[in-house]
N, C-alpha and C positions, 0 to 999 in steps of 0.2 A: 541644424543644417550648417554646413561649412562651405565657404566659397574660395578657399585658398589653393585648391588644386589647379594645376596649369591646364590651359585649353588643350584639347586632344592633339591638335596639329603641332603644338610647341615641342613635344617630346618624340616626334616620329623621325626626326632627322631630315636633312636637306634633300635626300633622294627618295623619301617616302611620299612626298608631295601629293598632288591631286591626281596623279596618273593611275591610281588603282581602279580597276574595273569593278563592276557590280559583283559583290560576293567574293572578291579576291582576298586571299590571305597575303599579308604583306611579306615580301620575300626576306627581308632582313631579320625577321623573327618568325620563322616557320611555326605554324600551329599555335602561336601565342596571341596574335592580333588578327582579327578579322573585321572587315568593313563592308558595308552594304550601302550603296547609293539608293536613296529613296525619293529624290526630287522628281516630281511629275509622274510618279508611279500610281497605279490603282491597286486596291487591295493591300494597302500598306501594312496594316496591323497583322493580318495572317502571314504576309510575306516576311515580316520581321521575325515573327514567332517561328516560322519554318526555317529560316536562316539560322536563328539561334539554336533551335532544336538540333539541326545538323551539326553545328559547332560542338554542342554538348555531347552528341554521339561520338564525334571524332576525338574529343578530349576524354572519353571514357566515363562521362557522367550519365549517359543513357546508352542502351537500356540499363537500368540500375538494379543490380542484385540486392543492394542494401536499401533499407528504408531511408537512411540518411541521404544517400545519393539521389534517390527518387524525389524526396522532399526538397532537396537543394535545387534540383533541376526544375521542379514545378515552381518554386519561388522565383527563379531566374526568368522563366517564361512569363509569369505574372507581372514582374517588374518591367520587362520589355514591353508587354502589352500596355501597361499603364503609362510609361514614358512616351511611347509612340502615339498612343491615343491622345495624351495631353497635348503633344505637339500638333496633332491634327485639329483638335478642338480650339486651341488657344494661341497657336503660333503660326498659322498658315501652312502647316504641314512640316514634317521632318525632312531634312536634306540627307542625313546620313546616320547610320547606326554603326557604332564601333564596339567590339567585344575585345577585352584585354584580359588575359588570364596569367596568373603565376601560381605557384604552389599553394598560396594561402588565400587568394581571393580572385574574384571575377569583377571587373569593372565594366559597366555598361555606359555608353555615352550616346546621347541623341542630340544631334546638331540641328538647329532650326534658325530661321531668320526673324523670329518674333522678339518683341520688345519686353513683354511681360515676364514676370518671374513666378514659377509655380510655388505654391505653399500649401501645406496641409490645412484643411479647414479647422479653424479654432474658434470655439471649442468644437470638438468632433461630436456630431449628433448622428447616431446610428440610423435613426428613422428618416433623416432628411435626405432627399434624393440628390445625387450628383456631388461632385467635389471631394470624393473619398480616395481618388487615385493616389495623390501624394501622401495621404495618411497611410495607405497601404505600403507605399514605397518606404516611408519613414520607419514603419514597423518591421519590415522584412530585411532591411539593409543595415550593414555596419555603419555606413555613412552615405550622404548624398549632398549634392550642391549644384550650384549654377556658376558658370564662368562666362562672362561677357566677352565677345570678340572685340578686339581692338582695331582690326583692319576693316571691318564692315559691320552692318547691323546684324544682330542675332546673338546666339548664345549656345553653350553646350550644357545640357542637363545630364549629370553623371550620378551613378549610384554604384556602390560596391557591396558585394555579397561574399560571405565566407565560402571558400571551397569546401566540398564535402570531405568529411574525415575518412 
């Protein structure tokens, strides 16, 4: 796990701010950054998956003609589910989901107000219930990490997956 990547808000620029509406694509980078406000919402995990699924459709990952694209999209949806569920169970609920894509990877960011840090259960025991979400994230992603907020309590848990070939 790495923690050296900047907090999501740090690289959005001064005019990207907090003014984005639910599900809005940031105007300065059309179709490359999407954000979904999740604070106070119900049905958060399915909503985050639906939002991500639509972004993947718009970006040409779904519907997938190739097995590689289909598998990559399913991995993305699973990681979103795990990160958002983790925030629900251990961090008082997620505040925001950000999706960032470029030609080589997709970065998922879940912002929450929690103090704890997620970690894969070590040693991993397949028969032991619970605690496997971050192990799944670690296995499916190129990299992942946690960045603490400096201006208020909370953090961003991020994960990066390879774009389908």
